[in-house]
Backbone bond lengths (Angstrom), bond angles and torsions (degrees), N, CA, C in turn:
res aa  C-N    CA-C-N  psi(-1)  N-CA   C-N-CA  omega(-1)  CA-C   N-CA-C  phi
1 M - - - 1.461 - - 1.523 109.64 -
2 S 1.316 116.75 146.48 1.462 122.17 -178.77 1.515 111.21 -69.62
3 D 1.371 117.02 154.94 1.465 121.50 174.91 1.521 111.09 -69.55
4 K 1.323 116.99 -18.72 1.465 121.27 -178.48 1.521 108.76 -85.63
5 L 1.358 117.19 101.70 1.460 122.25 -177.56 1.520 108.89 -127.06
6 N 1.322 116.61 74.63 1.465 121.98 -178.15 1.523 109.72 -95.08
7 L 1.321 114.61 115.49 1.464 122.12 -176.80 1.520 109.15 -112.73
8 L 1.327 116.37 132.14 1.460 122.02 176.69 1.528 109.27 -111.48
9 L 1.354 115.84 121.97 1.467 122.45 176.93 1.522 108.30 -101.06
10 V 1.328 116.49 130.12 1.467 121.04 -177.94 1.529 109.16 -126.22
11 D 1.320 116.24 118.13 1.464 121.57 175.96 1.519 108.04 -165.30
12 D 1.341 116.00 139.98 1.466 119.00 179.02 1.524 111.86 -76.65
13 E 1.333 117.35 -13.95 1.465 121.62 176.49 1.517 109.48 -95.81
14 Q 1.327 117.15 110.79 1.462 121.95 -174.40 1.521 112.48 -66.18
15 N 1.327 117.56 -28.99 1.468 119.39 179.31 1.526 111.47 -64.57
16 I 1.369 117.04 -30.35 1.466 120.79 178.34 1.530 110.26 -73.23
17 T 1.331 117.35 -44.95 1.473 118.96 179.28 1.526 110.71 -64.70
18 R 1.361 116.65 -37.20 1.470 119.03 178.14 1.522 110.82 -65.18
19 S 1.330 116.55 -40.37 1.465 121.44 -179.27 1.532 110.66 -63.91
20 I 1.330 116.51 -44.83 1.476 119.52 -179.90 1.528 110.43 -68.32
21 K 1.332 117.12 -37.96 1.461 120.11 179.23 1.521 110.87 -62.71
22 R 1.351 117.15 -38.67 1.469 120.58 177.50 1.528 110.02 -61.75
23 A 1.329 115.65 -43.56 1.472 119.47 -179.90 1.525 111.17 -63.18
24 C 1.332 115.86 -32.13 1.477 120.76 -177.41 1.525 113.26 -72.97
25 R 1.355 116.55 -8.01 1.466 118.48 177.27 1.523 111.85 -63.91
26 Q 1.334 115.60 -19.79 1.470 119.54 177.08 1.535 111.78 -72.20
27 R 1.319 116.51 -14.05 1.455 121.50 -177.20 1.534 110.00 -119.22
28 N 1.319 114.52 164.93 1.469 120.42 -179.46 1.523 110.05 -91.66
29 Y 1.339 116.42 58.69 1.456 121.26 -179.74 1.530 110.72 -98.90
30 N 1.332 116.18 143.15 1.465 121.49 165.25 1.525 106.29 -93.10
31 V 1.321 117.01 108.71 1.459 121.25 -171.06 1.532 110.73 -97.29
32 F 1.337 115.26 126.15 1.464 122.79 172.89 1.524 107.69 -111.23
33 I 1.326 116.28 147.63 1.464 120.27 -177.11 1.520 110.22 -126.14
34 A 1.358 115.14 135.63 1.466 122.46 173.64 1.521 107.70 -130.62
35 N 1.331 115.81 141.52 1.473 119.98 -178.09 1.521 113.13 -102.62
36 S 1.339 116.35 8.97 1.467 120.90 176.43 1.514 109.10 -160.36
37 G 1.341 114.90 164.59 1.457 119.45 177.48 1.510 112.30 -62.77
38 A 1.343 116.80 -40.85 1.466 120.73 -179.89 1.519 110.90 -62.90
39 E 1.341 116.82 -42.78 1.475 120.77 178.94 1.535 110.20 -65.11
40 A 1.323 116.38 -36.23 1.472 120.56 178.74 1.521 110.89 -63.24
41 L 1.330 116.40 -41.08 1.471 120.08 179.75 1.522 111.24 -64.53
42 E 1.340 116.94 -36.67 1.468 120.87 177.32 1.525 110.68 -63.78
43 I 1.334 116.67 -43.95 1.474 120.37 179.36 1.527 110.60 -65.07
44 L 1.315 116.78 -40.46 1.471 120.58 179.08 1.529 111.56 -61.08
45 N 1.337 117.09 -32.86 1.469 120.88 179.00 1.524 112.28 -73.24
46 K 1.343 117.15 -23.21 1.465 120.82 -174.71 1.524 113.06 -102.29
47 E 1.324 116.99 -34.99 1.466 121.41 -172.85 1.528 111.11 -110.02
48 G 1.310 115.31 154.45 1.471 120.30 177.11 1.511 110.76 -85.63
49 I 1.312 115.92 75.23 1.460 121.18 -177.69 1.526 110.08 -77.22
50 N 1.342 114.70 136.81 1.470 120.49 177.37 1.516 112.31 -100.36
51 V 1.325 115.95 -41.78 1.462 121.28 -176.53 1.524 108.80 -132.66
52 I 1.332 116.82 139.47 1.459 122.12 176.91 1.530 108.83 -124.27
53 L 1.334 115.49 130.91 1.454 122.78 176.71 1.515 107.27 -117.22
54 S 1.329 116.73 116.57 1.463 120.08 -174.86 1.521 111.26 -128.67
55 D 1.356 114.29 143.69 1.458 120.60 171.02 1.519 108.52 -72.50
56 Q 1.328 116.48 151.72 1.458 120.61 179.33 1.522 112.02 -80.23
57 M 1.326 117.25 -51.11 1.459 121.40 -173.03 1.523 110.25 -86.95
58 M 1.352 116.10 96.08 1.464 122.08 176.47 1.523 108.29 -133.88
59 P 1.332 118.00 145.86 1.469 120.25 178.15 1.527 111.18 -69.33
60 G 1.324 115.66 146.48 1.462 120.51 176.95 1.505 113.96 86.23
61 M 1.315 117.06 -48.14 1.475 121.63 -178.67 1.520 108.63 -152.77
62 T 1.304 117.53 121.81 1.462 120.56 178.53 1.534 109.87 -75.01
63 G 1.325 114.17 165.71 1.459 118.44 177.87 1.522 112.36 -61.46
64 A 1.338 116.83 -39.33 1.469 121.13 179.24 1.521 110.92 -64.05
65 E 1.335 115.91 -41.37 1.465 120.27 178.61 1.531 110.48 -65.93
66 L 1.327 116.06 -39.95 1.466 120.40 176.31 1.526 110.40 -60.48
67 F 1.325 116.46 -45.00 1.468 120.29 -176.48 1.522 112.07 -66.47
68 E 1.332 117.06 -32.49 1.464 119.07 176.85 1.526 110.57 -63.98
69 K 1.338 116.43 -37.70 1.469 120.15 176.79 1.533 110.47 -69.24
70 V 1.328 115.94 -42.46 1.470 120.16 -179.77 1.531 110.53 -63.12
71 A 1.332 116.44 -39.15 1.472 120.52 -179.25 1.523 111.48 -61.38
72 V 1.338 116.24 -29.39 1.468 120.75 179.88 1.519 111.08 -84.51
73 N 1.343 117.00 -47.04 1.468 121.70 -172.36 1.528 113.42 -87.97
74 S 1.339 117.48 -31.29 1.475 121.25 -179.25 1.525 108.91 -137.84
75 P 1.314 117.81 66.05 1.474 120.69 -172.71 1.521 113.88 -63.13
76 Q 1.341 117.85 -20.30 1.457 119.87 -179.61 1.519 113.03 -72.87
77 V 1.339 117.73 -19.96 1.462 121.84 -177.99 1.530 109.26 -73.52
78 V 1.338 116.63 128.68 1.468 121.93 -179.91 1.525 108.58 -84.24
79 R 1.348 117.12 134.03 1.459 121.97 -168.19 1.534 111.46 -117.06
80 I 1.352 116.01 124.39 1.470 123.07 176.85 1.525 107.89 -116.37
81 L 1.325 116.29 128.35 1.459 121.30 -177.74 1.524 109.75 -104.91
82 L 1.325 115.61 130.72 1.466 122.41 178.84 1.523 108.03 -106.91
83 T 1.332 116.75 123.46 1.461 119.62 -175.84 1.517 111.08 -149.77
84 G 1.328 115.46 161.22 1.453 120.23 174.21 1.510 110.59 -86.53
85 H 1.324 116.57 158.56 1.470 120.88 -179.64 1.518 111.25 -60.58
86 T 1.349 116.54 -26.39 1.468 120.20 -177.62 1.520 112.36 -94.13
87 A 1.341 117.99 3.89 1.472 120.89 -175.47 1.521 111.31 -119.59
88 L 1.329 116.35 42.55 1.467 120.75 -177.55 1.518 112.63 -84.32
89 E 1.334 115.91 -12.41 1.456 118.73 179.14 1.517 111.10 -63.15
90 G 1.321 117.18 138.56 1.460 120.88 175.51 1.506 115.20 91.61
91 I 1.335 117.47 -8.69 1.477 117.94 -178.56 1.521 112.08 -100.28
92 T 1.325 117.99 -11.41 1.475 120.81 -178.21 1.521 111.50 -58.83
93 K 1.324 116.31 -44.44 1.469 120.78 -179.17 1.524 110.71 -61.18
94 A 1.334 117.07 -44.94 1.470 120.68 -179.44 1.521 111.24 -64.43
95 V 1.343 116.26 -39.75 1.467 120.54 179.11 1.524 109.73 -64.77
96 N 1.332 116.59 -45.68 1.468 120.70 -179.02 1.522 112.15 -63.16
97 K 1.339 117.39 -31.78 1.461 121.28 179.27 1.529 112.45 -81.23
98 G 1.310 116.43 -1.76 1.464 119.81 -179.36 1.507 113.49 76.93
99 A 1.348 116.38 18.73 1.462 119.82 -177.85 1.521 112.34 -80.93
100 V 1.343 117.49 -11.25 1.464 121.82 -177.36 1.520 109.60 -116.99
101 F 1.340 116.69 125.87 1.468 121.44 176.40 1.523 109.74 -78.37
102 K 1.341 115.89 -45.39 1.455 120.01 -178.52 1.524 109.58 -155.86
103 I 1.339 116.23 152.63 1.461 121.93 177.58 1.528 108.58 -112.56
104 M 1.346 115.82 130.03 1.467 122.22 174.87 1.527 107.98 -112.38
105 F 1.319 115.56 138.94 1.462 120.20 -177.42 1.525 111.07 -103.54
106 K 1.334 113.67 145.12 1.461 121.16 172.96 1.530 109.34 -85.71
107 P 1.321 118.02 146.44 1.472 126.46 -10.00 1.526 109.41 -75.12
108 W 1.304 117.62 150.42 1.453 121.93 -176.00 1.530 110.79 -107.14
109 E 1.290 114.28 161.11 1.472 120.70 171.42 1.516 107.13 -101.00
110 D 1.327 116.23 133.61 1.467 120.21 -174.34 1.528 112.44 -55.32
111 E 1.343 117.30 -44.26 1.466 119.47 -176.31 1.526 111.28 -64.64
112 E 1.330 115.81 -41.06 1.462 119.62 177.86 1.523 110.96 -64.69
113 L 1.330 116.32 -40.52 1.462 120.48 179.07 1.527 110.87 -64.17
114 L 1.343 116.26 -44.81 1.471 120.29 -179.68 1.527 111.15 -64.73
115 N 1.321 116.34 -38.89 1.469 119.28 178.04 1.524 111.09 -64.07
116 T 1.329 116.45 -37.63 1.461 120.64 177.70 1.523 110.71 -65.99
117 I 1.326 116.66 -41.14 1.474 119.95 177.75 1.530 110.05 -65.01
118 D 1.340 116.87 -39.66 1.477 119.90 176.38 1.523 110.65 -59.27
119 E 1.337 116.37 -43.41 1.467 120.47 178.24 1.530 110.72 -60.22
120 A 1.325 115.49 -39.29 1.467 119.83 -179.37 1.522 110.84 -65.11
121 F 1.340 117.13 -42.00 1.469 120.19 177.49 1.528 111.08 -64.83
122 N 1.330 115.49 -40.75 1.475 118.69 177.19 1.526 110.63 -62.06
123 F 1.328 116.01 -42.29 1.471 121.10 178.66 1.524 109.96 -61.89
124 Y 1.332 116.61 -42.38 1.473 121.15 178.05 1.533 110.25 -59.83
125 N 1.338 116.80 -48.02 1.471 121.05 -177.36 1.516 112.10 -64.43
126 I 1.346 116.35 -38.57 1.470 119.85 178.07 1.532 110.38 -63.46
127 N 1.334 115.70 -44.13 1.467 119.26 178.91 1.522 111.85 -62.20
128 E 1.345 116.50 -42.78 1.458 119.86 -179.87 1.524 111.00 -65.87
129 K 1.353 116.13 -38.26 1.464 119.55 178.26 1.520 110.52 -65.58
130 N 1.340 115.87 -40.09 1.467 119.75 177.83 1.529 111.17 -62.80
131 K 1.338 116.11 -39.59 1.467 119.81 177.59 1.522 110.57 -62.81
132 Q 1.346 115.11 -43.73 1.460 119.77 -179.88 1.527 110.80 -62.69
133 L 1.342 115.70 -44.38 1.472 119.44 179.17 1.525 110.88 -64.19
134 A 1.336 116.33 -38.29 1.469 120.04 178.61 1.523 110.78 -63.91
135 Q 1.344 116.57 -40.22 1.465 120.46 177.88 1.526 111.08 -65.86
136 E 1.346 115.56 -43.19 1.465 119.53 178.46 1.529 110.49 -63.04
137 L 1.339 116.08 -39.87 1.463 119.85 178.35 1.515 110.81 -64.90
138 Q 1.327 116.19 -38.16 1.468 120.52 178.42 1.522 110.70 -63.33
139 V 1.347 116.23 -41.82 1.468 120.63 177.69 1.524 110.36 -63.52
140 L 1.351 115.92 -44.79 1.467 119.73 179.49 1.525 111.35 -62.70
141 N 1.343 116.12 -39.70 1.462 119.63 178.34 1.518 111.59 -63.11
142 K 1.352 115.99 -40.86 1.456 119.78 178.41 1.524 110.87 -64.47
143 E 1.359 115.62 -42.14 1.467 119.23 178.29 1.523 110.53 -63.55
144 L 1.343 115.62 -40.60 1.471 119.48 179.04 1.514 110.79 -65.22
145 E 1.346 116.55 -42.89 1.464 120.39 178.04 1.522 111.17 -60.27
146 A 1.355 115.05 -40.31 1.468 119.15 179.50 1.528 110.64 -64.69
147 K 1.351 116.24 -40.96 1.464 120.04 179.82 1.531 110.77 -66.87
148 V 1.346 115.61 -41.12 1.467 119.45 178.79 1.521 110.22 -64.11
149 E 1.345 115.59 -41.36 1.466 119.90 179.43 1.529 110.45 -64.02
150 E 1.339 115.50 -42.10 1.469 119.26 178.73 1.524 110.92 -64.51
151 K 1.350 116.26 -42.42 1.461 120.58 179.14 1.520 110.58 -64.60
152 T 1.349 116.03 -39.55 1.465 120.21 178.86 1.523 110.77 -62.68
153 R 1.351 115.48 -44.27 1.470 118.96 177.95 1.521 110.72 -61.01
154 Y 1.337 116.20 -41.05 1.466 120.20 179.44 1.527 110.71 -62.95
155 L 1.349 116.05 -44.36 1.463 119.48 -179.48 1.523 111.38 -65.60
156 Q 1.350 116.13 -39.31 1.470 119.42 177.69 1.523 110.58 -62.85
157 L 1.350 115.90 -42.50 1.461 119.97 177.50 1.521 110.81 -63.31
158 H 1.338 115.62 -40.96 1.460 119.79 -179.93 1.532 110.42 -63.93
159 V 1.341 116.11 -40.91 1.473 119.90 178.20 1.523 110.39 -62.27
160 E 1.344 116.36 -43.33 1.465 119.81 178.60 1.521 111.23 -63.32
161 Q 1.338 115.28 -38.85 1.474 118.77 177.75 1.528 110.97 -63.19
162 L 1.339 115.14 -41.45 1.464 119.08 179.04 1.526 111.11 -64.92
163 K 1.337 116.12 -40.33 1.471 119.57 177.89 1.519 110.78 -61.87
164 L 1.332 115.27 -44.77 1.464 119.84 180.00 1.524 110.71 -64.91
165 A 1.339 115.76 -44.09 1.470 119.68 179.53 1.528 110.72 -61.02
166 H 1.346 115.08 -38.94 1.461 118.09 179.69 1.524 111.32 -66.42
167 K 1.333 115.98 -39.20 1.464 119.48 178.66 1.520 110.67 -64.76
168 L 1.334 115.95 -45.40 1.463 120.01 178.31 1.525 110.54 -60.92
169 F 1.340 115.44 -42.65 1.458 121.56 179.03 1.532 109.80 -61.51
170 D 1.325 115.12 -39.45 1.456 120.14 -176.76 1.526 111.69 -68.85
171 Y 1.336 116.89 -32.25 1.465 120.28 -175.35 1.532 113.33 -93.78
172 V 1.319 117.96 2.10 1.468 119.90 173.73 1.530 107.85 -63.20
173 P 1.339 119.15 127.53 1.474 120.51 -175.20 1.515 113.30 -67.37
174 D 1.330 117.66 -27.29 1.464 120.23 179.86 1.525 109.70 -84.08
175 V 1.330 115.26 162.72 1.469 121.47 176.55 1.524 108.79 -65.37
176 A 1.323 116.48 130.63 1.461 121.24 178.94 1.522 108.53 -139.37
177 I 1.330 115.95 124.86 1.469 121.54 -176.22 1.528 108.48 -137.24
178 G 1.331 115.64 138.02 1.457 121.49 173.87 1.511 109.91 -111.19
179 L 1.338 116.48 133.67 1.456 121.47 -178.12 1.529 110.03 -130.11
180 S 1.324 114.68 153.79 1.460 119.52 171.43 1.519 108.51 -81.38
181 D 1.319 115.69 172.88 1.469 119.14 -179.68 1.523 111.28 -66.54
182 E 1.354 116.56 -18.91 1.472 120.23 178.00 1.527 111.04 -90.43
183 L 1.342 116.47 12.08 1.461 123.74 179.04 1.534 112.72 68.32
184 L 1.327 116.70 26.05 1.455 120.52 172.97 1.525 108.25 -85.11
185 I 1.313 117.71 128.86 1.461 122.02 -178.91 1.531 108.61 -77.72
186 V 1.323 116.76 117.86 1.467 121.45 -177.06 1.527 111.84 -105.68
187 D 1.325 118.15 -17.39 1.457 120.69 177.47 1.523 108.82 -160.17
188 A 1.319 114.64 150.25 1.466 120.44 178.94 1.520 108.11 -157.08
189 N 1.326 116.00 135.93 1.463 118.54 -178.94 1.534 110.66 -86.70
190 R 1.345 115.28 -179.42 1.457 120.33 -175.03 1.528 112.36 -60.98
191 A 1.344 115.26 -39.75 1.465 118.86 -178.09 1.515 110.92 -63.59
192 A 1.354 116.43 -37.04 1.465 120.21 178.98 1.520 110.72 -68.34
193 V 1.343 115.69 -44.12 1.471 119.55 179.32 1.530 110.17 -60.68
194 K 1.327 116.58 -40.94 1.465 121.24 -179.41 1.522 111.05 -65.07
195 L 1.351 115.91 -38.72 1.464 120.16 -177.59 1.520 111.18 -67.22
196 F 1.333 116.53 -38.99 1.472 119.42 -173.46 1.528 112.75 -101.58
197 M 1.339 117.63 9.88 1.458 120.03 177.16 1.531 109.95 -56.54
198 P 1.337 118.26 146.58 1.481 127.39 4.63 1.521 112.98 -91.87
199 Q 1.336 118.53 17.06 1.450 120.55 -177.22 1.533 111.05 -72.04
200 P 1.353 119.85 131.47 1.466 120.55 170.09 1.523 109.08 -70.38
201 L 1.297 117.62 146.26 1.454 119.99 -173.69 1.542 113.22 -108.23
202 V 1.331 117.73 -61.22 1.472 120.77 -173.88 1.529 110.15 -60.53
203 G 1.325 114.07 129.52 1.457 120.25 -179.70 1.508 113.73 94.35
204 R 1.330 116.91 -9.78 1.466 120.87 179.66 1.518 109.97 -96.92
205 N 1.334 115.83 159.66 1.456 120.65 174.44 1.518 108.74 -85.07
206 A 1.323 116.50 138.02 1.461 121.47 -176.53 1.521 111.93 -56.65
207 Q 1.323 117.21 -33.84 1.468 120.77 -178.17 1.524 111.74 -66.78
208 D 1.368 115.98 -22.81 1.466 119.44 179.61 1.524 112.56 -88.62
209 V 1.347 116.97 -12.29 1.461 120.88 -173.42 1.525 111.74 -115.95
210 F 1.326 116.77 -44.91 1.461 121.02 -174.39 1.524 110.62 -77.49
211 P 1.328 116.07 152.57 1.469 119.28 170.74 1.528 109.34 -65.36
212 E 1.301 115.92 157.05 1.468 121.01 -174.61 1.522 112.11 -57.88
213 S 1.344 116.39 -37.56 1.474 119.23 -177.66 1.531 111.49 -62.26
214 L 1.330 116.99 -38.18 1.466 120.79 -179.35 1.525 110.48 -73.10
215 T 1.319 116.66 -38.69 1.471 120.28 178.32 1.522 110.50 -64.24
216 L 1.344 116.75 -42.80 1.470 120.61 179.09 1.522 110.71 -63.60
217 F 1.337 116.35 -35.67 1.466 121.11 178.10 1.529 110.19 -61.49
218 I 1.317 115.39 -45.46 1.480 118.84 179.48 1.526 110.62 -67.13
219 E 1.356 115.41 -43.47 1.462 119.68 -178.78 1.520 111.62 -61.94
220 S 1.325 117.29 -35.85 1.472 120.47 -178.92 1.522 110.96 -63.76
221 L 1.323 116.21 -34.60 1.462 119.56 178.16 1.526 110.50 -73.86
222 R 1.320 116.30 -38.13 1.460 119.46 -179.86 1.521 111.83 -65.33
223 E 1.332 116.10 -29.82 1.465 119.97 -176.00 1.525 112.27 -83.51
224 E 1.307 118.24 -8.53 1.460 119.82 179.20 1.521 110.34 -65.48
225 N 1.296 116.72 131.26 1.462 122.52 -178.33 1.528 108.56 -86.70
226 C 1.292 115.78 92.33 1.466 119.89 -177.38 1.518 108.83 -144.15
227 E 1.329 117.24 135.41 1.459 121.74 -179.83 1.519 112.07 -91.86
228 A 1.311 118.59 7.25 1.462 121.26 -179.59 1.517 110.28 -66.42
229 A 1.322 115.27 151.37 1.462 120.32 -179.64 1.520 110.67 -68.77
230 I 1.329 117.14 -26.97 1.463 121.43 -177.87 1.524 108.99 -131.33
231 L 1.327 116.80 130.16 1.459 122.70 173.92 1.522 108.06 -114.85
232 E 1.339 116.54 137.02 1.463 120.71 -177.65 1.529 110.09 -134.28
233 K 1.315 113.78 149.65 1.469 119.05 178.54 1.518 108.70 -158.34
234 Q 1.339 115.41 146.20 1.470 120.83 -178.53 1.524 108.88 -131.38
235 Q 1.339 115.50 142.72 1.463 119.89 -179.15 1.525 109.51 -157.59
236 Q 1.341 116.09 145.56 1.464 120.68 177.21 1.519 109.03 -95.84
237 L 1.331 115.48 128.94 1.458 120.83 -178.70 1.517 109.42 -130.82
238 T 1.334 115.70 156.00 1.464 121.07 177.60 1.520 108.95 -104.48
239 M 1.326 114.08 127.91 1.464 119.72 178.47 1.515 108.70 -138.33
240 N 1.330 115.61 130.61 1.468 121.09 -178.18 1.532 110.80 54.57
241 D 1.320 115.24 40.18 1.470 122.56 179.78 1.520 112.90 63.95
242 L 1.328 117.06 17.58 1.464 121.57 177.76 1.524 108.66 -122.81
243 S 1.340 115.29 146.29 1.463 119.98 -179.18 1.528 109.92 -92.04
244 Y 1.346 114.31 135.88 1.462 121.39 178.58 1.519 109.70 -129.28
245 N 1.291 115.37 139.79 1.450 120.40 168.18 1.534 107.47 -92.12
246 F 1.334 116.67 115.25 1.468 120.68 179.34 1.527 109.75 -102.82
247 F 1.301 114.15 135.38 1.467 121.67 178.45 1.521 106.85 -121.42
248 C 1.328 115.34 124.06 1.464 120.50 -177.98 1.527 109.41 -118.18
249 R 1.318 116.05 134.99 1.474 121.29 178.14 1.522 108.60 -131.66
250 I 1.339 116.49 133.39 1.465 122.20 174.75 1.525 107.52 -110.75
251 V 1.322 115.04 123.95 1.470 121.69 -177.21 1.516 109.41 -112.59
252 Q 1.343 116.68 132.03 1.461 122.13 177.03 1.529 108.42 -84.12
253 L 1.333 117.24 105.25 1.458 121.19 -179.09 1.517 111.95 -78.08
254 S 1.317 116.54 -37.68 1.462 122.21 178.03 1.514 107.75 -153.29
255 E 1.343 116.49 -172.54 1.460 119.69 -179.21 1.514 111.89 -63.08
256 T 1.319 116.76 -28.21 1.461 120.34 -174.81 1.524 113.92 -118.02
257 Q 1.319 117.25 -3.24 1.467 118.94 -173.35 1.527 111.06 -126.63
258 K 1.340 114.84 135.47 1.455 122.03 177.61 1.531 109.25 -127.39
259 A 1.306 114.97 158.58 1.465 120.85 175.02 1.520 108.40 -130.32
260 I 1.335 115.97 147.87 1.464 121.42 -178.87 1.530 108.04 -118.44
261 L 1.332 115.95 126.65 1.460 121.82 176.91 1.528 108.09 -112.12
262 L 1.318 115.62 129.26 1.457 120.87 -176.92 1.524 108.49 -124.12
263 F 1.345 115.73 124.38 1.465 120.60 179.64 1.539 107.68 -123.83
264 G 1.325 116.11 142.63 1.469 120.34 178.56 1.518 111.16 -139.91
265 S 1.325 117.96 135.35 1.457 121.63 178.97 1.541 109.18 -131.09
266 R 1.335 114.52 143.64 1.459 120.08 179.98 1.526 110.77 -64.76
267 V 1.331 114.69 140.41 1.469 120.75 172.98 1.518 107.30 -94.38
268 L 1.330 115.72 112.67 1.459 120.05 -175.02 1.527 111.11 -91.03
């Protein structure tokens, strides 16, 4: 339970408020007293009241009428109504509206009354904790939304970069081909497609598409025992009765993954 235990007692009979206040000495309550509904509303506006215990039958404003106002203006305050068994008229509306947490009947037993007030403070603290958790969750959701939005923007930018890179790759006048380390063709520009027509390129294995001389050229570079991050090799080959200078580069993308870039230009 919180250290903040502000209790407001409301009754036009001072002997009743004094009696309840004496009983409350057994608990760590800060007790405020009002002798009317109007006075109670003034105290509620000034003090941080957690729980209010009010008599039902009071002149000017009944306890139920007071609680209906409190439920609107200070809904966080937990409300306990004290009434006689013969004075139940007028409280049905307040109960139905949820303006009453609990009803205590006169005459009361101090221990039962104190236990009810303890329950009210516990109920107040649970509600406040739930509000705090809801606010924290709202902040976390906003932070998550911001991160998702930032990640989405990054991915959209990355997609646009890939589209642009592919277009640039496609319009390079020389033959340009990208292969996996297993010699699977993953990309090829227009010049490459034109050179190897009518063979489809992307998705095929280089050994099934390229002439043997070009495959051996790539294989010779792959077989070189070198720990360098980049391996390069250049060789002139004849294809379709035309001479090409082929340049092959193997790039270490990670500890287990490599990429092969193959470029070819006509020898004029």
